[in-house]
PDB file of N, CA, C and O in Angstrom:
ATOM      1  N   MET A   1       4.558  -0.669   2.119  1.00  0.00           N
ATOM      2  CA  MET A   1       4.224  -0.892   3.502  1.00  0.00           C
ATOM      3  C   MET A   1       3.490  -2.212   3.612  1.00  0.00           C
ATOM      4  O   MET A   1       2.577  -2.477   2.829  1.00  0.00           O
ATOM      5  N   PRO A   2       3.861  -3.023   4.542  1.00  0.00           N
ATOM      6  CA  PRO A   2       3.266  -4.358   4.665  1.00  0.00           C
ATOM      7  C   PRO A   2       1.762  -4.303   4.929  1.00  0.00           C
ATOM      8  O   PRO A   2       1.278  -3.485   5.711  1.00  0.00           O
ATOM      9  N   SER A   3       1.043  -5.191   4.260  1.00  0.00           N
ATOM     10  CA  SER A   3      -0.411  -5.187   4.410  1.00  0.00           C
ATOM     11  C   SER A   3      -0.842  -5.632   5.797  1.00  0.00           C
ATOM     12  O   SER A   3      -1.922  -5.249   6.248  1.00  0.00           O
ATOM     13  N   ASP A   4      -0.026  -6.437   6.498  1.00  0.00           N
ATOM     14  CA  ASP A   4      -0.419  -6.855   7.842  1.00  0.00           C
ATOM     15  C   ASP A   4      -0.491  -5.668   8.792  1.00  0.00           C
ATOM     16  O   ASP A   4      -1.344  -5.646   9.679  1.00  0.00           O
ATOM     17  N   ILE A   5       0.383  -4.683   8.628  1.00  0.00           N
ATOM     18  CA  ILE A   5       0.326  -3.472   9.454  1.00  0.00           C
ATOM     19  C   ILE A   5      -0.960  -2.723   9.148  1.00  0.00           C
ATOM     20  O   ILE A   5      -1.683  -2.326  10.062  1.00  0.00           O
ATOM     21  N   ARG A   6      -1.246  -2.529   7.876  1.00  0.00           N
ATOM     22  CA  ARG A   6      -2.475  -1.824   7.475  1.00  0.00           C
ATOM     23  C   ARG A   6      -3.704  -2.545   8.002  1.00  0.00           C
ATOM     24  O   ARG A   6      -4.632  -1.911   8.506  1.00  0.00           O
ATOM     25  N   ASP A   7      -3.715  -3.863   7.887  1.00  0.00           N
ATOM     26  CA  ASP A   7      -4.871  -4.644   8.341  1.00  0.00           C
ATOM     27  C   ASP A   7      -5.078  -4.512   9.842  1.00  0.00           C
ATOM     28  O   ASP A   7      -6.212  -4.365  10.298  1.00  0.00           O
ATOM     29  N   GLN A   8      -3.998  -4.561  10.614  1.00  0.00           N
ATOM     30  CA  GLN A   8      -4.115  -4.414  12.066  1.00  0.00           C
ATOM     31  C   GLN A   8      -4.589  -3.017  12.439  1.00  0.00           C
ATOM     32  O   GLN A   8      -5.414  -2.862  13.339  1.00  0.00           O
ATOM     33  N   LEU A   9      -4.078  -2.004  11.759  1.00  0.00           N
ATOM     34  CA  LEU A   9      -4.509  -0.632  12.019  1.00  0.00           C
ATOM     35  C   LEU A   9      -5.976  -0.443  11.668  1.00  0.00           C
ATOM     36  O   LEU A   9      -6.735   0.146  12.437  1.00  0.00           O
ATOM     37  N   ARG A  10      -6.372  -0.944  10.504  1.00  0.00           N
ATOM     38  CA  ARG A  10      -7.772  -0.820  10.082  1.00  0.00           C
ATOM     39  C   ARG A  10      -8.697  -1.508  11.088  1.00  0.00           C
ATOM     40  O   ARG A  10      -9.728  -0.950  11.463  1.00  0.00           O
ATOM     41  N   ALA A  11      -8.337  -2.705  11.521  1.00  0.00           N
ATOM     42  CA  ALA A  11      -9.164  -3.431  12.488  1.00  0.00           C
ATOM     43  C   ALA A  11      -9.288  -2.651  13.793  1.00  0.00           C
ATOM     44  O   ALA A  11     -10.371  -2.582  14.373  1.00  0.00           O
ATOM     45  N   PHE A  12      -8.187  -2.062  14.258  1.00  0.00           N
ATOM     46  CA  PHE A  12      -8.226  -1.273  15.491  1.00  0.00           C
ATOM     47  C   PHE A  12      -9.120  -0.051  15.331  1.00  0.00           C
ATOM     48  O   PHE A  12      -9.949   0.225  16.198  1.00  0.00           O
ATOM     49  N   VAL A  13      -8.963   0.678  14.245  1.00  0.00           N
ATOM     50  CA  VAL A  13      -9.762   1.889  14.022  1.00  0.00           C
ATOM     51  C   VAL A  13     -11.244   1.539  13.918  1.00  0.00           C
ATOM     52  O   VAL A  13     -12.083   2.216  14.512  1.00  0.00           O
ATOM     53  N   VAL A  14     -11.567   0.498  13.175  1.00  0.00           N
ATOM     54  CA  VAL A  14     -12.974   0.089  13.034  1.00  0.00           C
ATOM     55  C   VAL A  14     -13.550  -0.298  14.387  1.00  0.00           C
ATOM     56  O   VAL A  14     -14.644   0.141  14.743  1.00  0.00           O
ATOM     57  N   GLU A  15     -12.835  -1.107  15.137  1.00  0.00           N
ATOM     58  CA  GLU A  15     -13.343  -1.584  16.426  1.00  0.00           C
ATOM     59  C   GLU A  15     -13.430  -0.463  17.461  1.00  0.00           C
ATOM     60  O   GLU A  15     -14.417  -0.371  18.191  1.00  0.00           O
ATOM     61  N   THR A  16     -12.423   0.374  17.527  1.00  0.00           N
ATOM     62  CA  THR A  16     -12.333   1.379  18.585  1.00  0.00           C
ATOM     63  C   THR A  16     -13.102   2.656  18.279  1.00  0.00           C
ATOM     64  O   THR A  16     -13.764   3.202  19.161  1.00  0.00           O
ATOM     65  N   PHE A  17     -13.026   3.134  17.058  1.00  0.00           N
ATOM     66  CA  PHE A  17     -13.598   4.436  16.737  1.00  0.00           C
ATOM     67  C   PHE A  17     -14.868   4.367  15.902  1.00  0.00           C
ATOM     68  O   PHE A  17     -15.651   5.316  15.883  1.00  0.00           O
ATOM     69  N   LEU A  18     -15.075   3.262  15.217  1.00  0.00           N
ATOM     70  CA  LEU A  18     -16.290   3.102  14.413  1.00  0.00           C
ATOM     71  C   LEU A  18     -17.220   2.068  15.038  1.00  0.00           C
ATOM     72  O   LEU A  18     -18.203   1.655  14.423  1.00  0.00           O
ATOM     73  N   PHE A  19     -16.903   1.654  16.263  1.00  0.00           N
ATOM     74  CA  PHE A  19     -17.733   0.738  17.051  1.00  0.00           C
ATOM     75  C   PHE A  19     -18.056  -0.555  16.312  1.00  0.00           C
ATOM     76  O   PHE A  19     -19.166  -1.081  16.397  1.00  0.00           O
ATOM     77  N   GLY A  20     -17.063  -1.050  15.589  1.00  0.00           N
ATOM     78  CA  GLY A  20     -17.194  -2.322  14.901  1.00  0.00           C
ATOM     79  C   GLY A  20     -17.943  -2.264  13.587  1.00  0.00           C
ATOM     80  O   GLY A  20     -18.178  -3.304  12.972  1.00  0.00           O
ATOM     81  N   ASP A  21     -18.327  -1.073  13.137  1.00  0.00           N
ATOM     82  CA  ASP A  21     -19.077  -0.930  11.888  1.00  0.00           C
ATOM     83  C   ASP A  21     -18.124  -0.956  10.694  1.00  0.00           C
ATOM     84  O   ASP A  21     -17.658   0.085  10.232  1.00  0.00           O
ATOM     85  N   ALA A  22     -17.848  -2.148  10.210  1.00  0.00           N
ATOM     86  CA  ALA A  22     -16.912  -2.317   9.098  1.00  0.00           C
ATOM     87  C   ALA A  22     -17.478  -1.813   7.774  1.00  0.00           C
ATOM     88  O   ALA A  22     -16.749  -1.718   6.787  1.00  0.00           O
ATOM     89  N   SER A  23     -18.769  -1.490   7.742  1.00  0.00           N
ATOM     90  CA  SER A  23     -19.364  -1.005   6.498  1.00  0.00           C
ATOM     91  C   SER A  23     -19.014   0.462   6.225  1.00  0.00           C
ATOM     92  O   SER A  23     -19.211   0.946   5.111  1.00  0.00           O
ATOM     93  N   THR A  24     -18.501   1.165   7.225  1.00  0.00           N
ATOM     94  CA  THR A  24     -18.112   2.561   7.049  1.00  0.00           C
ATOM     95  C   THR A  24     -16.922   2.643   6.105  1.00  0.00           C
ATOM     96  O   THR A  24     -15.949   1.901   6.243  1.00  0.00           O
ATOM     97  N   ASP A  25     -17.014   3.559   5.141  1.00  0.00           N
ATOM     98  CA  ASP A  25     -15.917   3.748   4.194  1.00  0.00           C
ATOM     99  C   ASP A  25     -14.711   4.309   4.937  1.00  0.00           C
ATOM    100  O   ASP A  25     -14.787   5.382   5.536  1.00  0.00           O
ATOM    101  N   LEU A  26     -13.625   3.598   4.898  1.00  0.00           N
ATOM    102  CA  LEU A  26     -12.399   4.007   5.581  1.00  0.00           C
ATOM    103  C   LEU A  26     -11.250   3.951   4.584  1.00  0.00           C
ATOM    104  O   LEU A  26     -10.500   2.976   4.548  1.00  0.00           O
ATOM    105  N   PRO A  27     -11.110   5.007   3.766  1.00  0.00           N
ATOM    106  CA  PRO A  27     -10.048   4.993   2.760  1.00  0.00           C
ATOM    107  C   PRO A  27      -8.670   4.998   3.404  1.00  0.00           C
ATOM    108  O   PRO A  27      -8.453   5.638   4.433  1.00  0.00           O
ATOM    109  N   GLU A  28      -7.759   4.287   2.794  1.00  0.00           N
ATOM    110  CA  GLU A  28      -6.410   4.142   3.341  1.00  0.00           C
ATOM    111  C   GLU A  28      -5.701   5.482   3.524  1.00  0.00           C
ATOM    112  O   GLU A  28      -4.929   5.650   4.468  1.00  0.00           O
ATOM    113  N   HIS A  29      -5.954   6.426   2.637  1.00  0.00           N
ATOM    114  CA  HIS A  29      -5.292   7.729   2.708  1.00  0.00           C
ATOM    115  C   HIS A  29      -6.205   8.813   3.259  1.00  0.00           C
ATOM    116  O   HIS A  29      -5.808   9.977   3.318  1.00  0.00           O
ATOM    117  N   GLY A  30      -7.422   8.454   3.666  1.00  0.00           N
ATOM    118  CA  GLY A  30      -8.365   9.433   4.194  1.00  0.00           C
ATOM    119  C   GLY A  30      -7.960   9.920   5.574  1.00  0.00           C
ATOM    120  O   GLY A  30      -7.549   9.133   6.427  1.00  0.00           O
ATOM    121  N   SER A  31      -8.078  11.220   5.785  1.00  0.00           N
ATOM    122  CA  SER A  31      -7.705  11.827   7.061  1.00  0.00           C
ATOM    123  C   SER A  31      -8.677  11.417   8.163  1.00  0.00           C
ATOM    124  O   SER A  31      -9.888  11.596   8.034  1.00  0.00           O
ATOM    125  N   PHE A  32      -8.133  10.866   9.247  1.00  0.00           N
ATOM    126  CA  PHE A  32      -8.962  10.511  10.397  1.00  0.00           C
ATOM    127  C   PHE A  32      -9.651  11.753  10.964  1.00  0.00           C
ATOM    128  O   PHE A  32     -10.831  11.707  11.313  1.00  0.00           O
ATOM    129  N   ILE A  33      -8.923  12.843  11.053  1.00  0.00           N
ATOM    130  CA  ILE A  33      -9.456  14.055  11.669  1.00  0.00           C
ATOM    131  C   ILE A  33     -10.472  14.729  10.749  1.00  0.00           C
ATOM    132  O   ILE A  33     -11.562  15.082  11.199  1.00  0.00           O
ATOM    133  N   GLU A  34     -10.139  14.913   9.478  1.00  0.00           N
ATOM    134  CA  GLU A  34     -11.055  15.570   8.542  1.00  0.00           C
ATOM    135  C   GLU A  34     -12.357  14.800   8.372  1.00  0.00           C
ATOM    136  O   GLU A  34     -13.405  15.405   8.147  1.00  0.00           O
ATOM    137  N   HIS A  35     -12.308  13.470   8.475  1.00  0.00           N
ATOM    138  CA  HIS A  35     -13.510  12.655   8.336  1.00  0.00           C
ATOM    139  C   HIS A  35     -14.229  12.443   9.666  1.00  0.00           C
ATOM    140  O   HIS A  35     -15.227  11.726   9.720  1.00  0.00           O
ATOM    141  N   GLY A  36     -13.735  13.057  10.732  1.00  0.00           N
ATOM    142  CA  GLY A  36     -14.390  12.959  12.033  1.00  0.00           C
ATOM    143  C   GLY A  36     -14.310  11.581  12.667  1.00  0.00           C
ATOM    144  O   GLY A  36     -15.148  11.234  13.499  1.00  0.00           O
ATOM    145  N   ILE A  37     -13.324  10.801  12.288  1.00  0.00           N
ATOM    146  CA  ILE A  37     -13.188   9.442  12.815  1.00  0.00           C
ATOM    147  C   ILE A  37     -12.470   9.457  14.156  1.00  0.00           C
ATOM    148  O   ILE A  37     -12.866   8.746  15.080  1.00  0.00           O
ATOM    149  N   ILE A  38     -11.424  10.257  14.268  1.00  0.00           N
ATOM    150  CA  ILE A  38     -10.606  10.308  15.476  1.00  0.00           C
ATOM    151  C   ILE A  38     -10.408  11.767  15.871  1.00  0.00           C
ATOM    152  O   ILE A  38     -10.156  12.626  15.026  1.00  0.00           O
ATOM    153  N   ASP A  39     -10.527  12.033  17.184  1.00  0.00           N
ATOM    154  CA  ASP A  39     -10.225  13.368  17.698  1.00  0.00           C
ATOM    155  C   ASP A  39      -8.862  13.330  18.391  1.00  0.00           C
ATOM    156  O   ASP A  39      -8.145  12.333  18.299  1.00  0.00           O
ATOM    157  N   SER A  40      -8.508  14.403  19.077  1.00  0.00           N
ATOM    158  CA  SER A  40      -7.178  14.469  19.691  1.00  0.00           C
ATOM    159  C   SER A  40      -6.970  13.388  20.746  1.00  0.00           C
ATOM    160  O   SER A  40      -5.865  12.861  20.876  1.00  0.00           O
ATOM    161  N   THR A  41      -8.000  13.056  21.492  1.00  0.00           N
ATOM    162  CA  THR A  41      -7.886  11.977  22.474  1.00  0.00           C
ATOM    163  C   THR A  41      -7.721  10.641  21.762  1.00  0.00           C
ATOM    164  O   THR A  41      -6.956   9.784  22.207  1.00  0.00           O
ATOM    165  N   GLY A  42      -8.428  10.467  20.671  1.00  0.00           N
ATOM    166  CA  GLY A  42      -8.322   9.243  19.889  1.00  0.00           C
ATOM    167  C   GLY A  42      -6.931   9.036  19.318  1.00  0.00           C
ATOM    168  O   GLY A  42      -6.461   7.904  19.206  1.00  0.00           O
ATOM    169  N   ILE A  43      -6.274  10.130  18.955  1.00  0.00           N
ATOM    170  CA  ILE A  43      -4.900  10.019  18.456  1.00  0.00           C
ATOM    171  C   ILE A  43      -4.011   9.391  19.523  1.00  0.00           C
ATOM    172  O   ILE A  43      -3.154   8.562  19.216  1.00  0.00           O
ATOM    173  N   LEU A  44      -4.218   9.788  20.777  1.00  0.00           N
ATOM    174  CA  LEU A  44      -3.418   9.213  21.865  1.00  0.00           C
ATOM    175  C   LEU A  44      -3.707   7.725  22.027  1.00  0.00           C
ATOM    176  O   LEU A  44      -2.799   6.945  22.316  1.00  0.00           O
ATOM    177  N   GLU A  45      -4.963   7.326  21.845  1.00  0.00           N
ATOM    178  CA  GLU A  45      -5.305   5.897  21.878  1.00  0.00           C
ATOM    179  C   GLU A  45      -4.608   5.158  20.735  1.00  0.00           C
ATOM    180  O   GLU A  45      -4.101   4.051  20.916  1.00  0.00           O
ATOM    181  N   LEU A  46      -4.590   5.776  19.575  1.00  0.00           N
ATOM    182  CA  LEU A  46      -3.928   5.180  18.411  1.00  0.00           C
ATOM    183  C   LEU A  46      -2.423   5.042  18.659  1.00  0.00           C
ATOM    184  O   LEU A  46      -1.825   4.021  18.318  1.00  0.00           O
ATOM    185  N   VAL A  47      -1.824   6.058  19.245  1.00  0.00           N
ATOM    186  CA  VAL A  47      -0.391   6.002  19.566  1.00  0.00           C
ATOM    187  C   VAL A  47      -0.117   4.856  20.534  1.00  0.00           C
ATOM    188  O   VAL A  47       0.837   4.100  20.349  1.00  0.00           O
ATOM    189  N   ALA A  48      -0.952   4.723  21.568  1.00  0.00           N
ATOM    190  CA  ALA A  48      -0.776   3.635  22.542  1.00  0.00           C
ATOM    191  C   ALA A  48      -0.904   2.278  21.860  1.00  0.00           C
ATOM    192  O   ALA A  48      -0.150   1.355  22.168  1.00  0.00           O
ATOM    193  N   PHE A  49      -1.855   2.153  20.934  1.00  0.00           N
ATOM    194  CA  PHE A  49      -2.019   0.910  20.181  1.00  0.00           C
ATOM    195  C   PHE A  49      -0.759   0.599  19.374  1.00  0.00           C
ATOM    196  O   PHE A  49      -0.277  -0.534  19.378  1.00  0.00           O
ATOM    197  N   VAL A  50      -0.236   1.598  18.690  1.00  0.00           N
ATOM    198  CA  VAL A  50       0.975   1.409  17.881  1.00  0.00           C
ATOM    199  C   VAL A  50       2.139   0.967  18.767  1.00  0.00           C
ATOM    200  O   VAL A  50       2.874   0.043  18.419  1.00  0.00           O
ATOM    201  N   GLU A  51       2.303   1.625  19.904  1.00  0.00           N
ATOM    202  CA  GLU A  51       3.405   1.260  20.801  1.00  0.00           C
ATOM    203  C   GLU A  51       3.253  -0.171  21.306  1.00  0.00           C
ATOM    204  O   GLU A  51       4.208  -0.947  21.286  1.00  0.00           O
ATOM    205  N   ASP A  52       2.049  -0.516  21.758  1.00  0.00           N
ATOM    206  CA  ASP A  52       1.810  -1.848  22.326  1.00  0.00           C
ATOM    207  C   ASP A  52       1.862  -2.952  21.275  1.00  0.00           C
ATOM    208  O   ASP A  52       2.473  -3.998  21.498  1.00  0.00           O
ATOM    209  N   THR A  53       1.233  -2.724  20.152  1.00  0.00           N
ATOM    210  CA  THR A  53       1.109  -3.759  19.126  1.00  0.00           C
ATOM    211  C   THR A  53       2.406  -4.001  18.368  1.00  0.00           C
ATOM    212  O   THR A  53       2.755  -5.143  18.071  1.00  0.00           O
ATOM    213  N   PHE A  54       3.109  -2.939  18.060  1.00  0.00           N
ATOM    214  CA  PHE A  54       4.295  -3.058  17.218  1.00  0.00           C
ATOM    215  C   PHE A  54       5.598  -2.920  18.000  1.00  0.00           C
ATOM    216  O   PHE A  54       6.681  -2.955  17.415  1.00  0.00           O
ATOM    217  N   GLY A  55       5.499  -2.764  19.324  1.00  0.00           N
ATOM    218  CA  GLY A  55       6.686  -2.703  20.167  1.00  0.00           C
ATOM    219  C   GLY A  55       7.573  -1.505  19.896  1.00  0.00           C
ATOM    220  O   GLY A  55       8.799  -1.602  19.952  1.00  0.00           O
ATOM    221  N   LEU A  56       6.948  -0.374  19.600  1.00  0.00           N
ATOM    222  CA  LEU A  56       7.700   0.836  19.275  1.00  0.00           C
ATOM    223  C   LEU A  56       7.523   1.889  20.359  1.00  0.00           C
ATOM    224  O   LEU A  56       6.498   1.925  21.039  1.00  0.00           O
ATOM    225  N   ALA A  57       8.510   2.733  20.512  1.00  0.00           N
ATOM    226  CA  ALA A  57       8.392   3.904  21.377  1.00  0.00           C
ATOM    227  C   ALA A  57       8.132   5.108  20.477  1.00  0.00           C
ATOM    228  O   ALA A  57       8.885   5.368  19.538  1.00  0.00           O
ATOM    229  N   VAL A  58       7.064   5.836  20.773  1.00  0.00           N
ATOM    230  CA  VAL A  58       6.712   7.012  19.985  1.00  0.00           C
ATOM    231  C   VAL A  58       7.000   8.247  20.836  1.00  0.00           C
ATOM    232  O   VAL A  58       6.415   8.421  21.905  1.00  0.00           O
ATOM    233  N   ALA A  59       7.892   9.091  20.363  1.00  0.00           N
ATOM    234  CA  ALA A  59       8.223  10.332  21.062  1.00  0.00           C
ATOM    235  C   ALA A  59       7.103  11.346  20.852  1.00  0.00           C
ATOM    236  O   ALA A  59       6.404  11.318  19.839  1.00  0.00           O
ATOM    237  N   ASP A  60       6.944  12.238  21.823  1.00  0.00           N
ATOM    238  CA  ASP A  60       5.919  13.278  21.702  1.00  0.00           C
ATOM    239  C   ASP A  60       6.073  14.064  20.403  1.00  0.00           C
ATOM    240  O   ASP A  60       5.081  14.419  19.767  1.00  0.00           O
ATOM    241  N   ALA A  61       7.309  14.332  20.014  1.00  0.00           N
ATOM    242  CA  ALA A  61       7.575  15.105  18.795  1.00  0.00           C
ATOM    243  C   ALA A  61       7.141  14.369  17.527  1.00  0.00           C
ATOM    244  O   ALA A  61       7.025  14.984  16.467  1.00  0.00           O
ATOM    245  N   GLU A  62       6.901  13.056  17.625  1.00  0.00           N
ATOM    246  CA  GLU A  62       6.481  12.270  16.460  1.00  0.00           C
ATOM    247  C   GLU A  62       4.961  12.194  16.321  1.00  0.00           C
ATOM    248  O   GLU A  62       4.455  11.689  15.318  1.00  0.00           O
ATOM    249  N   ILE A  63       4.237  12.688  17.315  1.00  0.00           N
ATOM    250  CA  ILE A  63       2.775  12.632  17.269  1.00  0.00           C
ATOM    251  C   ILE A  63       2.287  13.824  16.450  1.00  0.00           C
ATOM    252  O   ILE A  63       1.901  14.862  16.987  1.00  0.00           O
ATOM    253  N   LEU A  64       2.318  13.640  15.155  1.00  0.00           N
ATOM    254  CA  LEU A  64       1.982  14.668  14.174  1.00  0.00           C
ATOM    255  C   LEU A  64       1.012  14.099  13.152  1.00  0.00           C
ATOM    256  O   LEU A  64       0.994  12.889  12.927  1.00  0.00           O
ATOM    257  N   PRO A  65       0.200  14.957  12.524  1.00  0.00           N
ATOM    258  CA  PRO A  65      -0.674  14.466  11.459  1.00  0.00           C
ATOM    259  C   PRO A  65       0.097  13.738  10.356  1.00  0.00           C
ATOM    260  O   PRO A  65      -0.424  12.800   9.752  1.00  0.00           O
ATOM    261  N   ALA A  66       1.320  14.161  10.093  1.00  0.00           N
ATOM    262  CA  ALA A  66       2.123  13.502   9.059  1.00  0.00           C
ATOM    263  C   ALA A  66       2.367  12.034   9.382  1.00  0.00           C
ATOM    264  O   ALA A  66       2.628  11.237   8.481  1.00  0.00           O
ATOM    265  N   ASN A  67       2.285  11.672  10.657  1.00  0.00           N
ATOM    266  CA  ASN A  67       2.522  10.288  11.072  1.00  0.00           C
ATOM    267  C   ASN A  67       1.261   9.542  11.485  1.00  0.00           C
ATOM    268  O   ASN A  67       1.240   8.312  11.438  1.00  0.00           O
ATOM    269  N   PHE A  68       0.204  10.255  11.891  1.00  0.00           N
ATOM    270  CA  PHE A  68      -0.931   9.578  12.521  1.00  0.00           C
ATOM    271  C   PHE A  68      -2.302   9.990  11.993  1.00  0.00           C
ATOM    272  O   PHE A  68      -3.290   9.820  12.707  1.00  0.00           O
ATOM    273  N   ASP A  69      -2.410  10.525  10.773  1.00  0.00           N
ATOM    274  CA  ASP A  69      -3.713  11.010  10.318  1.00  0.00           C
ATOM    275  C   ASP A  69      -4.404  10.129   9.281  1.00  0.00           C
ATOM    276  O   ASP A  69      -5.433  10.525   8.733  1.00  0.00           O
ATOM    277  N   SER A  70      -3.873   8.961   9.004  1.00  0.00           N
ATOM    278  CA  SER A  70      -4.556   8.021   8.112  1.00  0.00           C
ATOM    279  C   SER A  70      -3.927   6.648   8.301  1.00  0.00           C
ATOM    280  O   SER A  70      -2.849   6.519   8.880  1.00  0.00           O
ATOM    281  N   ILE A  71      -4.604   5.643   7.813  1.00  0.00           N
ATOM    282  CA  ILE A  71      -4.048   4.292   7.898  1.00  0.00           C
ATOM    283  C   ILE A  71      -2.705   4.240   7.173  1.00  0.00           C
ATOM    284  O   ILE A  71      -1.745   3.667   7.688  1.00  0.00           O
ATOM    285  N   ALA A  72      -2.633   4.826   6.000  1.00  0.00           N
ATOM    286  CA  ALA A  72      -1.393   4.800   5.218  1.00  0.00           C
ATOM    287  C   ALA A  72      -0.260   5.507   5.953  1.00  0.00           C
ATOM    288  O   ALA A  72       0.868   5.014   5.978  1.00  0.00           O
ATOM    289  N   ARG A  73      -0.556   6.658   6.551  1.00  0.00           N
ATOM    290  CA  ARG A  73       0.493   7.409   7.251  1.00  0.00           C
ATOM    291  C   ARG A  73       0.993   6.654   8.479  1.00  0.00           C
ATOM    292  O   ARG A  73       2.196   6.617   8.738  1.00  0.00           O
ATOM    293  N   VAL A  74       0.082   6.056   9.229  1.00  0.00           N
ATOM    294  CA  VAL A  74       0.502   5.308  10.416  1.00  0.00           C
ATOM    295  C   VAL A  74       1.311   4.078   9.996  1.00  0.00           C
ATOM    296  O   VAL A  74       2.332   3.771  10.610  1.00  0.00           O
ATOM    297  N   ALA A  75       0.865   3.383   8.966  1.00  0.00           N
ATOM    298  CA  ALA A  75       1.588   2.197   8.494  1.00  0.00           C
ATOM    299  C   ALA A  75       2.989   2.571   8.013  1.00  0.00           C
ATOM    300  O   ALA A  75       3.951   1.856   8.293  1.00  0.00           O
ATOM    301  N   ASP A  76       3.108   3.678   7.298  1.00  0.00           N
ATOM    302  CA  ASP A  76       4.429   4.148   6.857  1.00  0.00           C
ATOM    303  C   ASP A  76       5.309   4.492   8.054  1.00  0.00           C
ATOM    304  O   ASP A  76       6.497   4.171   8.076  1.00  0.00           O
ATOM    305  N   PHE A  77       4.715   5.147   9.047  1.00  0.00           N
ATOM    306  CA  PHE A  77       5.455   5.506  10.260  1.00  0.00           C
ATOM    307  C   PHE A  77       5.975   4.255  10.964  1.00  0.00           C
ATOM    308  O   PHE A  77       7.142   4.195  11.349  1.00  0.00           O
ATOM    309  N   VAL A  78       5.107   3.259  11.132  1.00  0.00           N
ATOM    310  CA  VAL A  78       5.508   2.007  11.785  1.00  0.00           C
ATOM    311  C   VAL A  78       6.647   1.352  11.000  1.00  0.00           C
ATOM    312  O   VAL A  78       7.630   0.906  11.592  1.00  0.00           O
ATOM    313  N   ALA A  79       6.522   1.292   9.690  1.00  0.00           N
ATOM    314  CA  ALA A  79       7.566   0.675   8.863  1.00  0.00           C
ATOM    315  C   ALA A  79       8.893   1.420   9.002  1.00  0.00           C
ATOM    316  O   ALA A  79       9.949   0.795   9.100  1.00  0.00           O
ATOM    317  N   ARG A  80       8.842   2.757   9.009  1.00  0.00           N
ATOM    318  CA  ARG A  80      10.071   3.553   9.176  1.00  0.00           C
ATOM    319  C   ARG A  80      10.703   3.309  10.543  1.00  0.00           C
ATOM    320  O   ARG A  80      11.919   3.145  10.650  1.00  0.00           O
ATOM    321  N   LYS A  81       9.878   3.286  11.583  1.00  0.00           N
ATOM    322  CA  LYS A  81      10.400   3.074  12.942  1.00  0.00           C
ATOM    323  C   LYS A  81      11.018   1.683  13.069  1.00  0.00           C
ATOM    324  O   LYS A  81      12.060   1.522  13.705  1.00  0.00           O
ATOM    325  N   ARG A  82      10.389   0.696  12.476  1.00  0.00           N
ATOM    326  CA  ARG A  82      10.939  -0.665  12.524  1.00  0.00           C
ATOM    327  C   ARG A  82      12.283  -0.727  11.810  1.00  0.00           C
ATOM    328  O   ARG A  82      13.221  -1.353  12.302  1.00  0.00           O
ATOM    329  N   THR A  83      12.378  -0.087  10.664  1.00  0.00           N
ATOM    330  CA  THR A  83      13.623  -0.064   9.901  1.00  0.00           C
ATOM    331  C   THR A  83      14.724   0.629  10.697  1.00  0.00           C
ATOM    332  O   THR A  83      15.859   0.153  10.739  1.00  0.00           O
ATOM    333  N   THR A  84      14.390   1.747  11.326  1.00  0.00           N
ATOM    334  CA  THR A  84      15.358   2.479  12.144  1.00  0.00           C
ATOM    335  C   THR A  84      15.814   1.635  13.324  1.00  0.00           C
ATOM    336  O   THR A  84      17.001   1.607  13.650  1.00  0.00           O
ATOM    337  N   ALA A  85      14.876   0.947  13.965  1.00  0.00           N
ATOM    338  CA  ALA A  85      15.210   0.111  15.124  1.00  0.00           C
ATOM    339  C   ALA A  85      16.110  -1.053  14.717  1.00  0.00           C
ATOM    340  O   ALA A  85      17.023  -1.419  15.457  1.00  0.00           O
ATOM    341  N   GLN A  86      15.858  -1.633  13.554  1.00  0.00           N
ATOM    342  CA  GLN A  86      16.661  -2.759  13.087  1.00  0.00           C
ATOM    343  C   GLN A  86      18.067  -2.316  12.700  1.00  0.00           C
ATOM    344  O   GLN A  86      19.024  -3.077  12.843  1.00  0.00           O
ATOM    345  N   ALA A  87      18.191  -1.094  12.212  1.00  0.00           N
ATOM    346  CA  ALA A  87      19.493  -0.580  11.792  1.00  0.00           C
ATOM    347  C   ALA A  87      20.373  -0.201  12.985  1.00  0.00           C
ATOM    348  O   ALA A  87      21.598  -0.140  12.876  1.00  0.00           O
ATOM    349  N   ALA A  88      19.732   0.049  14.113  1.00  0.00           N
ATOM    350  CA  ALA A  88      20.495   0.492  15.305  1.00  0.00           C
ATOM    351  C   ALA A  88      21.196  -0.647  15.996  1.00  0.00           C
ATOM    352  O   ALA A  88      21.872  -0.435  17.003  1.00  0.00           O
TER     353      ALA A  88
END
C-alpha cells in the first residue's frame, strides 16, 4: 500500500481525532475503535475524508471495520478501490 495514502490518513486522524497531538501512539494496524480514537460518528467523518481526498465512492455496505478500523485497513481499502476503478 502506498505510503502517501497512509501518510494522508495518519495526518487526518491526528488532526481530526487526536486534536493535532502527533505524540500519541498511533500504530498502523491498531484498531481505531478499540483504542478509543474514533467512534461511530468519527467513522463517517473518515469515510467522507476518503471520498473527498481520494475521489472514491464508498457504498454503505463497505463501511465495515474490515475496511475502516485502522490506518492499514483504510489504506488497503483505498488501494483496492483505486485498482477496481482503473480496471473498469
